[in-house]
C-alpha positions in Angstrom: -7.8 -12.5 -24.0 -4.9 -11.4 -21.9 -7.3 -10.0 -19.3 -9.2 -13.2 -19.1 -6.9 -15.2 -16.9 -6.1 -12.2 -14.7 -9.8 -11.5 -14.3 -10.6 -15.2 -13.4 -7.7 -15.2 -10.9 -9.0 -12.1 -9.2 -12.6 -13.4 -9.1 -11.3 -16.7 -7.6 -9.4 -14.7 -5.0 -12.4 -12.6 -4.1 -14.5 -15.8 -3.7 -11.9 -17.2 -1.3 -11.8 -13.9 0.7 -15.6 -13.2 0.7 -16.8 -15.6 3.4 -14.3 -14.6 6.1 -14.5 -10.9 5.3 -18.3 -11.0 5.3 -18.5 -12.9 8.6 -15.9 -10.5 10.2 -17.9 -7.5 9.0 -21.1 -9.1 10.3 -19.6 -9.7 13.7 -18.3 -6.2 13.8 -21.7 -4.8 13.0 -23.3 -6.9 15.7 -20.6 -5.7 18.2 -21.5 -2.1 17.3 -25.1 -2.8 18.1 -24.3 -4.5 21.4 -21.9 -1.7 22.4 -24.6 0.9 21.6 -27.0 -0.9 24.0 -24.6 -0.9 27.0 -24.8 1.9 29.6 -23.0 4.9 28.3 -21.3 5.3 31.6 -19.3 2.1 30.8 -17.7 3.7 27.8 -17.2 0.3 26.0 -16.6 0.6 22.3 -17.3 -2.0 19.6 -13.6 -3.0 19.4 -13.3 -5.2 22.4 -16.9 -6.5 21.9 -15.9 -7.5 18.4 -13.2 -9.8 19.8 -15.6 -11.4 22.3 -18.4 -12.0 19.7 -15.9 -13.3 17.2 -14.4 -15.7 19.7 -17.9 -16.9 20.7 -18.9 -17.4 17.1 -15.6 -19.2 16.1 -15.8 -21.6 19.0 -19.6 -22.1 18.7 -21.8 -22.1 15.7 -19.0 -21.4 13.2 -16.6 -24.0 14.6 -16.9 -26.2 11.5 -16.4 -23.5 9.0 -12.8 -22.3 9.9 -11.3 -23.5 6.6 -13.9 -21.6 4.4 -13.5 -18.5 6.5 -9.7 -18.7 6.8 -8.5 -16.5 3.9 -11.0 -13.7 4.6 -10.4 -13.7 8.3 -6.7 -13.5 7.6 -7.3 -10.5 5.3 -9.3 -8.9 8.1 -6.5 -9.3 10.6 -3.8 -8.0 8.2 -5.1 -5.7 5.4 -8.1 -4.3 7.2 -6.2 -3.9 10.4 -3.4 -1.9 8.7 -6.0 0.3 7.0 -7.4 1.0 10.5 -4.0 1.9 11.9 -3.2 4.3 9.0 -6.6 6.0 9.4 -6.0 6.4 13.1 -3.2 8.9 12.2 -5.8 11.4 11.1 -6.7 12.0 14.7 -3.2 13.1 15.7 -2.2 16.7 15.3 1.0 18.4 16.5 -1.0 21.6 16.9 -3.2 20.0 19.5 -0.1 18.8 21.4 1.4 22.2 21.5 -1.9 23.7 22.7 -1.5 21.9 26.1 1.9 23.3 26.8 5.5 22.1 27.2 4.9 19.5 29.8 2.9 17.1 27.5 5.7 15.7 25.4 8.3 14.9 28.1 5.5 13.5 30.4 4.2 11.3 27.6 7.7 10.2 26.7 8.4 9.3 30.4 5.2 7.2 30.7 5.8 5.3 27.5 9.5 4.7 28.3 8.8 3.4 31.7 6.1 1.0 30.4 8.1 -0.2 27.4 11.2 -0.8 29.5 9.8 -2.2 32.7 6.8 -4.3 31.5 8.9 -6.6 29.1 11.5 -7.0 31.9 8.8 -8.0 34.3 7.2 -10.3 31.8 10.5 -12.1 31.3 10.9 -12.5 35.1 7.4 -13.9 35.4 7.9 -16.4 32.6 5.6 -14.7 30.1 6.4 -15.2 26.4 8.5 -12.3 25.0 6.0 -11.4 22.3 3.1 -11.4 24.7 5.1 -9.2 27.0 5.8 -6.8 24.2 2.1 -6.6 23.3 1.1 -6.0 26.9 3.7 -3.3 27.2 2.6 -1.6 24.0 -1.1 -1.7 24.9 -0.5 -0.4 28.4 2.1 2.2 27.5 1.0 3.7 24.2 -2.6 3.4 23.0 -4.4 0.2 24.0 -6.0 -1.9 21.3 -4.6 0.2 18.5 -1.0 -0.3 19.7 -1.5 -4.1 20.1 -3.1 -4.2 16.6 -0.1 -2.4 15.1 2.7 -4.2 17.0 1.2 -7.7 16.7 1.7 -8.2 13.0 5.1 -6.4 13.1 6.6 -8.9 15.6 4.7 -12.0 14.3 2.6 -12.4 17.4 -0.2 -15.1 17.3 -3.8 -14.2 17.4 -4.1 -15.8 20.8 -1.3 -13.5 22.2 -3.1 -10.5 20.7 -6.4 -11.6 22.3 -4.7 -12.0 25.8 -3.0 -8.6 25.5 -6.3 -7.0 24.5 -8.0 -8.7 27.5 -5.4 -7.0 29.7 -6.1 -3.6 28.2 -9.9 -4.0 28.6 -9.6 -5.2 32.2 -7.0 -2.8 33.6 -8.0 0.1 31.4 -11.6 -0.2 32.6 -10.4 -0.3 36.2 -8.2 2.7 35.7 -11.1 4.6 34.1 -13.2 4.1 37.2 -10.4 4.8 39.8 -8.2 7.5 38.3 -10.8 10.4 38.3 -10.9 10.1 42.1 -7.1 9.8 42.4 -6.8 13.0 40.3 -9.3 14.8 42.4 -7.6 14.0 45.7 -3.9 14.2 44.7 -3.8 17.1 42.1 -4.8 20.7 42.5 -8.5 21.0 41.7 -8.0 24.3 39.9 -5.4 22.9 37.5 -7.4 21.1 34.8 -4.4 20.8 32.5 -2.5 18.7 35.0 -5.6 16.6 35.8 -6.2 15.9 32.1 -2.5 15.2 31.6 -2.7 12.5 34.3 -5.8 10.9 32.9 -4.4 11.0 29.4 -1.2 9.2 30.4 -2.5 6.7 33.0 -5.5 5.2 31.3 -4.9 2.6 28.5 -7.2 3.0 25.5 -8.4 6.3 23.9 -12.1 5.4 24.6 -11.3 4.7 28.2 -9.4 8.0 28.6 -12.3 9.9 27.3 -14.6 8.0 29.6 -12.4 8.7 32.5 -12.2 12.4 31.7 -15.9 12.6 31.1 -16.5 11.0 34.4 -14.3 13.5 36.2 -16.0 16.4 34.4 -19.4 15.2 35.5 -18.5 14.4 39.1 -16.4 17.5 39.8 -17.9 20.0 37.3 -14.7 20.7 35.3 -15.4 20.2 31.6 -11.9 21.6 30.6 -10.4 18.3 31.8 -11.9 16.5 28.8 -9.9 18.5 26.2 -6.7 18.3 28.2 -7.0 14.5 28.6 -7.7 14.1 24.9 -4.6 16.1 23.9 -2.4 14.2 26.4 -3.6 10.9 25.0 -3.0 11.9 21.4 0.5 12.9 22.3 1.1 9.5 23.9 -0.3 7.8 20.8 2.4 9.5 18.6 4.9 7.1 20.2 3.4 4.3 18.1 5.5 5.4 15.2 8.7 4.6 17.2 7.4 1.6 19.2 6.4 -0.6 16.2 9.8 -0.6 14.5 11.6 -1.0 17.8 9.6 -4.0 18.8 9.9 -5.4 15.2 13.7 -5.3 15.5 13.7 -6.7 19.0 11.4 -9.6 18.3 11.8 -10.1 14.5 14.6 -11.3 12.3 17.0 -8.6 13.3 18.3 -10.6 16.2 17.6 -7.7 18.6 20.3 -5.4 17.0 19.0 -1.9 17.3 21.1 -0.4 14.4 19.8 2.4 12.2 19.7 0.0 9.2 17.7 -2.6 11.2 15.2 0.0 12.4 14.7 1.4 8.9 14.1 -2.1 7.5 11.7 -2.9 10.4 9.4 0.0 9.8 6.2 -1.5 8.3 4.6 0.3 5.4 1.4 0.9 7.4 3.3 2.7 10.1 4.7 5.1 7.5 1.1 5.6 6.4 0.1 6.3 10.0 2.9 8.9 10.3 2.0 10.5 6.9 -1.6 10.8 7.9 -0.6 12.4 11.2 1.6 14.8 9.3 -1.2 15.8 6.9 -3.4 16.5 9.9 -0.8 18.6 11.6 0.1 20.6 8.5 -3.6 21.1 7.7 -4.4 22.3 11.3 -1.6 24.8 11.0 -2.3 26.0 7.5 -6.1 25.7 7.5 -7.1 26.6 11.1 -10.5 27.8 10.1 -11.4 25.1 7.6 -14.3 23.1 9.0 -14.3 20.9 5.9 -10.7 19.8 6.5 -11.2 19.1 10.2 -14.4 17.2 9.6 -12.8 15.1 6.8 -9.8 14.1 9.0 -12.1 13.4 11.9 -14.2 11.2 9.7 -11.1 9.3 8.6 -9.6 9.0 12.1 -12.8 8.7 14.1 -15.3 6.9 11.9 -13.2 4.9 9.4 -10.6 3.8 11.9 -12.5 3.4 15.2 -15.9 2.6 13.9 -15.2 0.5 10.8 -11.7 -0.9 10.2 -10.5 -1.7 13.7 -13.8 -3.4 14.9 -13.8 -5.3 11.6 -10.1 -6.4 12.2 -10.7 -7.3 15.8 -13.7 -9.4 14.8 -11.2 -11.3 12.6 -8.9 -11.6 15.6 -11.7 -13.1 17.7 -12.7 -15.5 14.8 -9.1 -16.7 14.7 -8.8 -17.6 18.4 -9.4 -21.1 19.7 -10.6 -20.9 23.3 -8.5 -23.9 24.1 -5.4 -21.7 24.0 -6.6 -19.8 27.1 -6.7 -22.9 29.2 -3.0 -22.8 29.8 -2.6 -19.0 30.1 -2.8 -18.8 33.9 -2.6 -15.7 35.9 0.9 -14.5 35.0 0.1 -12.3 31.9 -2.6 -10.5 33.9 -0.2 -10.0 36.9 2.2 -8.4 34.4 -0.6 -6.3 32.9 -1.8 -5.2 36.4 1.7 -4.3 37.5 2.4 -2.5 34.2 -0.8 -0.4 34.6 0.4 0.6 38.1 3.8 1.6 36.8 2.5 3.6 33.9 -0.2 5.2 36.0 2.3 6.2 38.7 4.6 7.7 36.2 1.7 9.7 34.7 0.7 10.9 38.2 4.3 11.9 39.0 4.5 13.9 35.8 1.2 15.6 36.4 2.2 16.5 39.9 5.4 18.0 38.7 3.7 20.0 36.0 1.2 21.3 38.5 4.0 22.4 40.8 5.7 24.2 37.9 2.5 25.9 36.9 1.8 27.0 40.5 5.3 28.4 40.8 5.1 30.3 37.5 1.6 31.6 38.1 0.7 31.7 41.8 -2.7 33.1 41.0 -3.6 30.4 38.5 -7.1 31.1 37.1 -9.2 28.0 37.6 -9.8 26.3 34.3 -13.4 25.6 35.3 -14.0 29.4 34.9 -12.8 29.0 31.3 -15.8 26.8 30.5 -18.2 29.3 31.9 -16.9 32.2 30.0 -15.5 34.0 33.1 -11.9 33.9 31.8 -10.4 33.5 28.3 -11.8 31.2 25.7 -14.1 28.4 26.8 -12.6 24.9 27.3 -9.0 25.8 26.3 -6.3 24.5 28.6 -3.7 27.1 29.4 -0.3 26.4 27.8 2.9 26.6 29.9 
């Protein structure tokens, strides 16, 4: 008898959540189908497509069903989103960071610091709302949509602000994905794949865009080793998410902007701790079980499939379903001017760091073996960037 009321309450809660969760899942599934039909050279994932389709559905055929979908859509943008961020930690390994060499960590730290410092300052000068400025800074400086997804709930940003910030990432990240391979080819030593990958990993916004940019370089300039170097540089940059979320939560939350140790500890969301723990498990496993294909495949499944293919598109569909297109009418050009300027700042910092790393490598090893040779078996192990 005691279980009866509890069971009825749970069933009632599930009934409230089901419509919104089901619609969000359906939108995400449709987005995956649409993304799969786009040209592979565009490197567009289901995540941004989920927002677009969700927004179209919410402001079109589903406009009159917002109340029924509300609880489930809210769960998609909170619980499901947090699960996606936690799972994303499974892709991050300290062993991969160390494999690229000493330059990766300070270079990533420089790019993130410049973006997280300058972009909010620029947003304030341009009259952009502080929370929107923080989201644009996080998406541009750290890891695109994943960073916006993590920072948004921590600072209490609206769904409209998240959608505008993600639009910035999609627009300027896609532009960087097209331009930066050519910038790298003409401004960095063509034989130094590690530095080229470092630049692409730091200068392009989202992980999918980084991989698209690196793949484009590899195809155009016959240097497959750039892909692994760019991936490691991007993963290193993503690690900053663990610090950025609590910092932004303190700055824009109830802590009044006081960056004390106590305020920071209180501001760390539980899902960020889960993200850090997942990354720690991956790092320890890569060190202790270097030859375990089962461990690596399991963590790749959690970080690659569960996070990127399931939870984050599902959550972003919820974000799209929460947005009323009327809120965009007063947005204007200022948030996109901030996003464009921020992309230039972070990209320039990444380029400067890569150029410095290339100079150091050249000075340390004047007869640097071209990494292209590594992929053809002429020197060392295929596709492994030399550590410095």
